[in-house]
C-alpha positions in Angstrom: 37.4 59.3 59.2 36.0 56.2 57.8 32.5 57.7 56.3 35.1 59.8 53.9 34.8 56.2 51.9 30.9 56.6 51.3 30.7 56.7 47.7 27.3 56.3 45.2 27.4 52.9 45.3 28.5 52.0 49.1 28.0 53.9 51.9 28.4 53.1 55.9 25.7 54.3 58.0 25.7 53.6 61.6 26.5 50.2 64.0 22.6 49.5 64.7 22.5 47.3 68.3 19.7 45.8 69.3 19.3 45.7 72.8 16.3 44.2 73.3 13.1 43.2 72.0 9.6 44.7 71.0 7.0 46.3 73.2 4.4 44.8 70.8 6.2 41.7 70.2 6.3 41.3 74.4 10.3 40.8 73.9 11.4 43.9 75.2 13.5 43.7 78.0 11.5 45.2 81.6 11.7 45.3 85.0 9.8 43.7 87.3 6.7 44.0 87.8 5.9 44.2 84.2 7.1 40.9 83.4 4.1 38.8 81.1 4.2 35.2 82.0 7.1 34.8 84.3 9.4 36.8 81.7 10.9 40.1 80.9 11.6 39.7 77.4 14.8 39.2 75.3 17.9 40.9 76.4 19.7 40.8 73.1 22.9 41.8 75.0 24.8 42.2 78.4 25.1 46.2 79.3 29.1 44.8 79.6 29.1 43.3 76.0 27.2 46.4 74.8 29.7 48.9 76.7 32.9 46.4 74.9 31.4 46.3 71.3 30.0 50.2 71.8 33.7 51.0 72.5 35.1 49.5 69.5 32.8 51.3 67.0 33.7 54.0 68.8 37.4 53.7 67.9 36.5 52.7 64.9 35.5 56.3 63.8 31.6 55.0 63.7 28.6 55.9 65.2 26.1 54.3 67.3 22.7 53.6 66.7 20.4 52.3 69.8 17.5 50.4 69.6 16.1 49.7 73.1 12.6 50.1 73.9 12.2 47.9 77.9 13.0 49.4 80.7 15.6 47.5 81.6 16.8 47.6 78.2 17.0 51.3 78.4 18.8 51.3 81.4 21.5 48.5 80.5 21.6 50.6 77.3 22.5 54.0 80.2 25.2 52.4 82.3 26.7 50.8 79.0 27.2 54.3 77.7 28.1 55.3 81.2 31.0 53.3 80.6 32.3 54.2 77.7 32.2 57.5 78.5 34.4 56.7 81.2 36.7 55.2 79.5 36.8 57.1 76.2 
């Protein structure tokens, strides 16, 4: 297991994915009607790209930490995780 290589000078933890921005920064990825000034926030990674990356992380033996604030970002994250569970 890759975590077995950790030592007192270097350790590897989960791989963090920032799926969207923040609520207070008005960059959370939101579904309609929660748009602000015609925008629905930031989508840092698509659901299909997230699924591919999560699968790589899973096969490498690492955990994933997922940051998703907006309802659209959460939906994309759930869809990506469902795809990974089907494949893995």
